[in-house]
Structures are given as C-alpha cells and as structure tokens.
C-alpha positions as CSV (number, residue, x, y, z in Angstrom):
1,X,230.8,-1.2,68.0
2,X,233.0,1.3,66.2
3,X,233.6,3.3,69.4
4,X,234.6,0.0,71.2
5,X,237.1,-0.8,68.4
6,X,238.6,2.8,68.5
7,X,239.0,2.4,72.3
8,X,240.8,-1.0,71.8
9,X,243.1,0.7,69.3
10,X,243.8,3.7,71.6
11,X,244.6,1.5,74.5
12,X,246.9,-0.9,72.6
13,X,244.5,-3.9,72.9
14,X,243.7,-4.7,69.2
15,X,241.9,-7.9,68.4
16,X,244.5,-10.3,67.1
17,X,243.3,-12.1,63.9
18,X,244.8,-15.0,62.0
19,X,243.5,-15.7,58.5
20,X,243.9,-19.1,56.9
21,X,243.2,-19.0,53.2
22,X,244.8,-15.5,53.1
23,X,245.9,-16.0,49.5
24,X,242.4,-16.2,48.2
25,X,240.3,-13.2,47.0
26,X,238.4,-13.0,50.3
27,X,241.4,-13.6,52.4
28,X,243.3,-10.8,50.8
29,X,240.3,-8.5,51.2
30,X,240.1,-9.3,54.9
31,X,243.9,-8.6,55.3
32,X,243.4,-5.2,53.7
33,X,240.3,-4.5,55.8
34,X,241.9,-5.4,59.1
35,X,244.7,-2.9,58.3
36,X,242.2,-0.1,57.7
37,X,239.7,-0.7,60.6
38,X,240.7,0.4,64.1
39,X,241.1,-2.2,66.7
40,X,242.4,-5.1,64.7
41,X,245.8,-6.6,63.9
42,X,246.5,-9.4,61.4
43,X,248.9,-11.6,63.3
44,X,249.1,-14.4,60.7
45,X,248.5,-14.6,57.0
46,X,248.5,-18.3,56.1
47,X,248.1,-19.9,52.7
48,X,249.6,-22.9,50.8
49,X,250.6,-20.3,48.2
50,X,253.3,-18.4,50.1
51,X,253.6,-15.6,47.5
52,X,249.9,-14.8,48.0
53,X,250.2,-15.0,51.8
54,X,253.0,-12.4,51.5
55,X,250.8,-10.3,49.4
56,X,248.1,-10.4,52.1
57,X,250.6,-9.3,54.7
58,X,251.6,-6.4,52.5
59,X,248.0,-5.4,52.0
60,X,247.6,-5.3,55.7
61,X,250.3,-2.7,55.8
62,X,252.2,-3.6,59.0
63,X,255.6,-5.2,59.5
64,X,255.6,-8.9,58.6
65,X,258.0,-11.8,58.7
66,X,258.3,-15.4,57.5
67,X,259.6,-17.4,60.5
68,X,261.6,-20.5,59.9
69,X,261.5,-21.9,63.5
70,X,259.1,-22.1,66.3
71,X,261.1,-19.7,68.4
72,X,261.1,-17.2,65.5
73,X,257.4,-17.6,65.2
74,X,256.9,-16.9,68.9
75,X,259.2,-13.9,68.8
76,X,257.3,-12.4,65.9
77,X,253.9,-12.9,67.5
78,X,255.2,-11.3,70.7
79,X,256.5,-8.3,68.8
80,X,253.2,-7.8,67.0
81,X,254.5,-8.7,63.5
82,X,252.3,-10.4,61.0
83,X,253.5,-14.0,60.5
84,X,253.5,-15.3,56.9
85,X,253.3,-19.1,56.8
86,X,252.0,-22.1,54.9
87,X,250.8,-24.0,58.0
88,X,248.3,-22.5,60.5
89,X,248.8,-25.2,63.1
90,X,251.8,-23.8,64.9
91,X,250.1,-20.5,65.2
92,X,246.9,-22.0,66.7
93,X,249.0,-24.1,69.1
94,X,249.9,-20.8,70.8
95,X,246.3,-20.4,71.7
96,X,244.8,-17.2,73.2
97,X,248.3,-16.1,74.1
98,X,248.8,-15.1,70.5
99,X,245.5,-15.2,68.6
100,X,242.0,-14.0,69.6
101,X,240.1,-15.1,66.5
102,X,240.7,-17.3,63.4
103,X,239.1,-16.4,60.1
104,X,238.7,-19.6,58.1
105,X,238.6,-18.4,54.4
106,X,239.7,-21.5,52.5
107,X,237.4,-23.2,50.0
108,X,238.0,-26.6,51.6
109,X,235.8,-28.7,53.9
110,X,238.0,-31.5,55.4
111,X,241.0,-29.2,56.0
112,X,238.8,-26.4,57.3
113,X,237.1,-28.8,59.7
114,X,240.5,-29.8,61.2
115,X,241.7,-26.3,61.5
116,X,238.6,-24.9,63.1
117,X,238.4,-27.8,65.5
118,X,242.0,-27.1,66.6
119,X,241.3,-23.4,67.1
120,X,238.1,-24.1,69.1
121,X,239.8,-26.7,71.3
122,X,242.5,-24.0,72.1
123,X,239.8,-21.5,73.1
124,X,240.3,-19.3,69.9
125,X,237.1,-17.8,68.5
126,X,236.3,-18.6,64.8
127,X,234.7,-16.7,62.0
128,X,233.6,-18.9,59.1
129,X,233.8,-17.3,55.7
130,X,233.6,-20.9,54.7
131,X,229.9,-21.7,54.3
132,X,230.5,-25.3,53.4
133,X,232.1,-26.5,56.6
134,X,229.6,-24.3,58.5
135,X,226.6,-26.0,56.7
136,X,228.0,-29.5,57.2
137,X,229.3,-29.4,60.7
138,X,227.8,-26.3,62.4
139,X,226.3,-28.2,65.3
140,X,229.5,-30.0,66.1
141,X,231.6,-26.9,65.9
142,X,229.2,-24.9,68.2
143,X,229.3,-27.8,70.6
144,X,233.2,-27.6,70.7
145,X,233.0,-23.9,71.1
146,X,230.6,-24.1,74.0
147,X,232.9,-26.7,75.7
148,X,236.0,-24.5,75.4
149,X,234.4,-21.1,76.0
150,X,235.1,-20.0,72.5
151,X,232.6,-18.5,70.0
152,X,232.2,-19.8,66.4
153,X,230.1,-17.8,64.0
154,X,229.2,-17.4,60.3
155,X,230.5,-14.4,58.6
156,X,228.5,-11.1,58.7
157,X,229.0,-10.2,55.1
158,X,227.9,-13.2,53.1
159,X,224.3,-13.5,52.1
160,X,223.3,-15.7,55.0
161,X,224.9,-13.5,57.6
162,X,223.3,-10.4,56.1
163,X,219.9,-12.0,56.0
164,X,220.0,-13.1,59.6
165,X,221.1,-9.7,60.7
166,X,218.2,-8.1,58.8
167,X,215.7,-10.6,60.2
168,X,216.8,-9.9,63.8
169,X,216.0,-6.2,63.2
170,X,212.7,-6.8,61.4
171,X,211.6,-9.1,64.2
172,X,212.4,-6.4,66.7
173,X,210.0,-4.1,64.7
174,X,207.3,-6.6,65.4
175,X,207.0,-8.4,62.0
176,X,206.5,-12.1,61.4
177,X,209.1,-13.3,58.9
178,X,207.5,-14.9,55.8
179,X,210.5,-15.2,53.5
180,X,214.3,-14.7,53.6
181,X,215.5,-14.3,50.0
182,X,218.6,-14.2,47.9
183,X,218.9,-12.3,44.6
184,X,220.9,-14.5,42.2
185,X,222.1,-13.2,38.9
186,X,222.5,-16.4,36.8
187,X,221.9,-20.2,37.2
188,X,223.2,-23.2,35.2
189,X,222.8,-26.4,37.2
190,X,225.2,-28.2,34.8
191,X,228.1,-25.7,34.9
192,X,231.5,-27.3,35.3
193,X,234.9,-25.9,36.1
194,X,235.8,-26.4,32.4
195,X,232.6,-24.8,31.0
196,X,233.0,-21.8,33.3
197,X,236.7,-21.3,33.1
198,X,236.7,-18.1,31.0
199,X,234.1,-16.5,33.3
200,X,236.1,-17.5,36.3
201,X,239.2,-15.8,34.7
202,X,237.3,-12.6,34.2
203,X,236.1,-12.5,37.8
204,X,239.5,-13.6,39.3
205,X,237.9,-16.7,40.8
206,X,239.0,-20.3,40.7
207,X,237.0,-22.3,38.2
208,X,235.7,-24.6,40.9
209,X,234.5,-21.7,43.0
210,X,232.9,-20.1,40.0
211,X,231.1,-23.4,39.1
212,X,229.8,-23.6,42.7
213,X,228.3,-20.2,42.3
214,X,226.9,-20.8,38.8
215,X,225.3,-24.2,39.5
216,X,223.5,-22.9,42.6
217,X,225.3,-25.1,45.1
218,X,226.7,-22.1,47.0
219,X,223.2,-20.5,47.1
220,X,221.6,-23.6,48.4
221,X,224.2,-24.0,51.1
222,X,223.8,-20.5,52.2
223,X,220.0,-20.7,52.4
224,X,220.3,-24.0,54.3
225,X,222.3,-22.1,56.9
226,X,219.6,-19.4,57.1
227,X,217.0,-22.1,57.5
228,X,218.9,-23.9,60.2
229,X,219.4,-20.6,62.1
230,X,215.8,-19.4,61.8
231,X,213.4,-22.3,61.3
232,X,212.3,-21.2,57.9
233,X,212.2,-24.0,55.3
234,X,212.5,-24.4,51.5
235,X,209.1,-24.5,49.8
236,X,210.4,-27.4,47.6
237,X,213.9,-29.0,47.0
238,X,216.1,-26.3,45.6
239,X,213.5,-23.6,46.4
240,X,211.1,-21.9,43.9
241,X,213.5,-19.3,42.4
242,X,211.3,-17.5,39.9
243,X,212.8,-15.1,37.4
244,X,212.2,-11.4,38.2
245,X,213.1,-7.9,36.9
246,X,213.2,-6.2,40.2
247,X,213.0,-7.4,43.8
248,X,209.6,-5.7,44.2
249,X,208.2,-8.3,41.8
250,X,208.1,-10.8,44.7
251,X,204.5,-9.7,45.5
252,X,203.3,-11.1,42.2
253,X,205.7,-14.1,42.0
254,X,205.0,-15.7,45.4
255,X,201.8,-16.7,47.2
256,X,202.8,-15.4,50.6
257,X,199.6,-16.6,52.2
258,X,200.5,-20.2,51.4
259,X,204.1,-19.8,52.4
260,X,203.5,-17.9,55.6
261,X,203.6,-20.8,58.0
262,X,206.3,-21.6,58.9
263,X,207.9,-19.2,56.4
264,X,210.5,-20.0,53.7
265,X,213.9,-19.4,52.4
266,X,214.0,-18.7,48.6
267,X,215.5,-16.6,45.9
268,X,214.7,-14.7,42.7
269,X,216.7,-15.0,39.5
270,X,218.2,-12.2,37.4
271,X,216.6,-9.3,39.4
272,X,217.8,-5.9,40.4
273,X,219.4,-5.0,42.6
274,X,222.0,-7.6,41.7
275,X,224.0,-8.8,44.8
276,X,221.2,-7.9,47.2
277,X,219.1,-9.8,49.6
278,X,215.5,-9.4,50.8
279,X,213.1,-10.2,53.6
280,X,209.3,-10.3,53.5
281,X,207.5,-9.6,56.7
282,X,203.9,-9.9,57.8
283,X,201.9,-7.4,59.9
284,X,198.1,-7.2,60.0
285,X,197.7,-4.7,62.9
286,X,195.7,-1.7,61.6
287,X,197.6,0.8,63.8
288,X,201.0,-0.3,62.5
289,X,199.7,-0.6,58.9
290,X,198.7,3.1,59.0
291,X,202.2,4.0,60.0
292,X,203.7,1.8,57.3
293,X,201.5,3.5,54.6
294,X,202.8,6.8,55.8
295,X,206.4,5.5,55.6
296,X,205.7,4.5,51.9
297,X,205.9,0.8,52.7
298,X,202.6,-0.2,51.0
299,X,199.2,-1.4,52.3
300,X,200.4,-4.8,53.6
301,X,199.9,-7.1,55.2
302,X,203.1,-8.3,53.5
303,X,206.0,-5.9,53.4
304,X,209.3,-6.0,51.5
305,X,212.6,-5.1,53.0
306,X,215.8,-5.3,51.0
307,X,219.4,-4.5,51.0
308,X,220.9,-3.8,47.6
309,X,224.3,-5.3,48.5
310,X,226.3,-7.7,50.6
311,X,229.9,-6.7,51.0
312,X,231.7,-9.9,52.1
313,X,235.1,-9.0,53.5
314,X,234.2,-5.4,54.3
315,X,231.7,-6.8,56.8
316,X,233.9,-9.5,58.3
317,X,235.2,-7.2,61.1
318,X,231.6,-7.0,62.3
319,X,231.5,-10.8,62.8
320,X,235.0,-10.7,64.4
321,X,234.0,-8.0,66.9
322,X,230.6,-9.5,67.7
323,X,232.3,-12.8,68.5
324,X,235.3,-11.5,70.4
325,X,233.9,-8.4,72.1
326,X,230.3,-9.4,72.6
327,X,230.8,-13.1,72.9
328,X,228.0,-14.1,70.6
329,X,227.7,-15.4,67.0
330,X,226.1,-13.6,64.0
331,X,224.5,-16.8,63.0
332,X,224.2,-20.1,64.8
333,X,222.1,-23.2,64.2
334,X,219.0,-24.1,66.1
335,X,219.2,-27.1,68.4
336,X,217.9,-29.4,65.6
337,X,218.4,-29.3,61.8
338,X,215.7,-27.8,59.7
339,X,217.3,-28.2,56.2
340,X,220.2,-30.0,54.5
341,X,222.1,-29.2,51.3
342,X,222.0,-32.6,49.4
343,X,224.0,-33.8,46.4
344,X,222.3,-34.4,43.0
345,X,224.0,-35.8,39.9
346,X,225.1,-33.1,37.4
347,X,225.4,-35.7,34.7
348,X,224.8,-39.4,34.3
349,X,227.3,-40.9,36.7
350,X,228.7,-44.4,36.2
351,X,229.7,-47.0,38.8
352,X,233.3,-46.6,39.9
353,X,233.2,-42.8,39.4
354,X,235.6,-41.2,41.9
355,X,234.5,-37.9,43.5
356,X,237.1,-35.8,45.3
357,X,235.1,-32.6,45.3
358,X,231.4,-32.2,45.5
359,X,231.1,-28.5,45.5
360,X,231.7,-26.9,42.1
361,X,232.7,-30.2,40.5
362,X,231.7,-31.7,37.2
363,X,229.8,-34.5,39.1
364,X,227.2,-33.0,41.4
365,X,225.3,-29.9,42.4
366,X,223.6,-29.2,45.8
367,X,220.0,-28.5,46.6
368,X,218.5,-27.5,49.9
369,X,215.8,-29.8,51.2
370,X,213.8,-29.9,54.4
371,X,215.8,-32.1,56.9
372,X,213.0,-34.6,57.3
373,X,212.8,-35.1,53.5
374,X,216.5,-35.5,53.2
375,X,216.6,-38.0,56.1
376,X,213.7,-40.0,54.6
377,X,215.4,-40.2,51.2
378,X,218.8,-41.0,52.7
379,X,220.4,-38.1,50.9
380,X,224.1,-37.5,51.1
381,X,225.2,-33.9,52.1
382,X,226.9,-32.3,49.1
383,X,229.6,-30.8,51.4
384,X,230.5,-34.3,52.7
385,X,231.7,-35.2,49.1
386,X,234.7,-32.8,49.5
387,X,237.0,-35.6,50.6
388,X,240.6,-34.7,50.3
389,X,241.9,-37.8,52.1
390,X,240.2,-40.4,49.8
391,X,237.7,-40.1,47.0
392,X,234.1,-41.1,47.3
393,X,233.4,-44.0,44.9
394,X,230.0,-44.6,43.3
395,X,228.6,-48.1,43.7
396,X,225.9,-47.8,41.0
397,X,224.8,-45.7,38.0
398,X,223.1,-42.5,39.0
399,X,221.0,-40.6,36.3
400,X,221.4,-36.9,35.9
401,X,219.3,-34.8,38.4
402,X,219.0,-37.8,40.8
403,X,219.7,-37.5,44.5
404,X,222.8,-39.3,45.7
405,X,221.9,-41.6,48.6
406,X,224.2,-43.4,51.2
407,X,223.6,-46.6,49.3
408,X,224.9,-45.1,46.1
409,X,228.4,-44.2,47.5
410,X,231.3,-45.8,49.3
411,X,233.2,-43.6,51.8
412,X,236.5,-44.4,53.4
413,X,236.6,-43.6,57.1
414,X,238.1,-40.2,56.8
415,X,238.4,-37.5,59.5
416,X,235.6,-35.6,57.8
417,X,233.3,-38.6,57.9
418,X,234.2,-39.2,61.6
419,X,233.4,-35.6,62.4
420,X,230.0,-35.8,60.6
421,X,229.3,-39.1,62.5
422,X,230.1,-37.4,65.8
423,X,227.7,-34.6,64.9
424,X,224.9,-37.1,64.0
425,X,225.4,-38.8,67.4
426,X,225.3,-35.4,69.1
427,X,222.0,-34.5,67.4
428,X,220.4,-37.7,68.7
429,X,220.8,-36.4,72.2
430,X,217.7,-35.0,74.0
431,X,219.4,-31.6,74.1
432,X,222.6,-30.2,72.6
433,X,225.4,-30.1,75.1
C-alpha cells in the first residue's frame, strides 16, 4: 500500500480527502496525518467551530483558504487548496470532481447520517470514524454505497477496525476465531458529563464523549460492529468483561470451550497492555500445534494473539486507501444483523423526560445484545436516541438499569428515524440489494 501511495504522490494523483468534524481531536489528528503521509491531500477541513477548522488546515501544512462564495470554493478546490468551512454540503455537491473520500469524524448521529448519505449518493467514498452512525445505519449506508458505486467503511484505527483486520489475518493462518476482545481501562455505567468533567478536561475530550467511554457505551457499540461484521455474538447482554491484570489472564477468566460456538465478542477490564485488543483462536491439529509450541505460542488448542495498541487517526489513511484504491471496506456488516447496542436507563427516569442525546448522556448507557434478544424485547437502539431535530420523550417511568423499549418512548418522525425505518424495511428483504 505504501508503494502505491508514493506512486500517487509522484505522479500528482493524490487521494483528495474532506474531513467533517475537523475541529475535534481525531479530526485534527487526521489533518496532520494526511499532510505527512504520501499520496493524500486534505481538500476540505470542515467544522462548526471555524477556528478549530482553521487549525486543522494549518496542521495539514498546505495552502488553505476560507471561501465566501461558491465560485471561490470551486476555484480553491481546482487549485488544490484546502478549503476551510462550516458547512460540508457545498463541498460534497462537487462530487468526485473535487473529493475522493469523506472522513466523517463528528460525534453526531443524525447530522452524520445526512452528510454520509449525501456523499454516497454523489459517488464519494466514506470512512466512518463515527462508530455510532456506523452501528445504527450500517446496512442502509452500504446499500447506498453499492447503488452509487462508492465504498463506505469503518475506520482502520479504532478497536473494531483493528480487531477485524487481525481476525482476517488469523483466519488466513487457519484458526477458528473463538473471541474478539477489547481491553478497557475503567468502567462506570453511571458516569455523566457532569461527573466526568474534570477527567474530560485532563484528556482534552468533550464531557459527553468522555462519559460515553467511561459508561461503556462506546465499547458496546464497537463490539456490536465487530459482531455484525463477523458473526460472533455477546455471551450475555453487555458481555462478560472480567477484571484482569494482563491480557494473558484470559485463559483462566473465560471458559473458551463453552464460548467456542459460534464465538464471542467480549472485553477485559483494567488489564495491560492498556489500549490494546486481542483475539483468541482455536487449532487442534497436532502438526500445527507442534509448530506453535516451537513459536512459543503455548500448547493450545486455544491461542492468544494481541496487539498492545490501536492508533486511531494514525491508521485512518489505511482505511482511506483501502476504500479508494482497492475498492473494499475494512469492515462491513453481514447481510443480517447479529447484535444491537440497546439503551438502558442510567438512573430512574420519569415520564416526560426529554432525551436529546443517548450516547454519553446523563440518561442512558448502551449494552450490546444478540439481535434476536433485542428484537424479542423490543429494545431501542441507543444510537437512535441522539435526536438533534426533536427530543425523545419518555411515556412512563423506567427504573435504573432497565432496557428502554419502543413502548416506553415517543419519537417524532425525524430524518434519523426515517433512515432507520428504511433500513428495517431493507433488512426484511430476502437479500440485501
């Protein structure tokens, strides 16, 4: 891949990337990375905070401008300047004449869904650093991409992208996948933006985002994505998640014989290496086991493979290049859902409570469930509660740690709800279009 990118740089054919959410921590990291990896150009740095969008353009390190008219925008794109703007829509309207790939790096769901849909309908490839919209609408977005000849993919550097890349390689080696696992440092289901504010400040994160990490919602969304891409399932709602000192403790913490079919997604808590991910594979062939003993991998039949890091924005160029040059996603959902990330009450919720945000809010946290269980219980996807157009209103009292069902909540007919409904209709078809 690196040689391909060097060739694109040498021949003056860089991959043209627009980043929406360029003002956020990940967006700014991507802007810097694209300026230091051959074969890429940041053609647009877009954020509602223009000062931070300008900072992203500066980090990219190439000439940039802030056009005031459509003609100025088009001239800047033709000249190869980085456009700084608050609104991504005029950039996407230029289609593949100006942009090869959109990186969606906001922490929204409804807005992200609209932007990604516009990009895909215009034939622009999309990389989702936004796991929330990926989890909620993945099938619909891939359907749109297939219809327009575009590619939409999860990012390569978040835990779910790293795990799927690892699993692809481990399967090539001939192993059966038993577990795909995350290593989580800390968990407090009841964290709120207020309770986590000081920690968020230390980590240069928004309190809402920090709460979503701390209460486990982000983890459960990411592992739902892994499940839906691989067929692995959670062993129970929210997964098992035992505390561990080191990733190698998994051999004593999990009963892999009982988890082997069909294999599971899970996590360990507080273990080293922090920030890593792991995969457990199964091999009972005596010939291969002899080789694996020689390679210091143990006696088997269960074998541990782990990566002590995931590097987020550093790895985003891998996803961009895989989509744009090789025309395939890093991660894509199977034809039918395997798991859902469902909303549970973070505190006792009263009738009339208005929820604008689900993810990282003071109201709910998300747990991954098997899709059939979520459907049978009528559970509401946690990502669907991020309704910027109109709040979700609770119809009844919901005790803490209780699943929110469709009977519990009143939705207005927003664009996000309509997109979710279109996806549900699509998934009822005999085969995905």
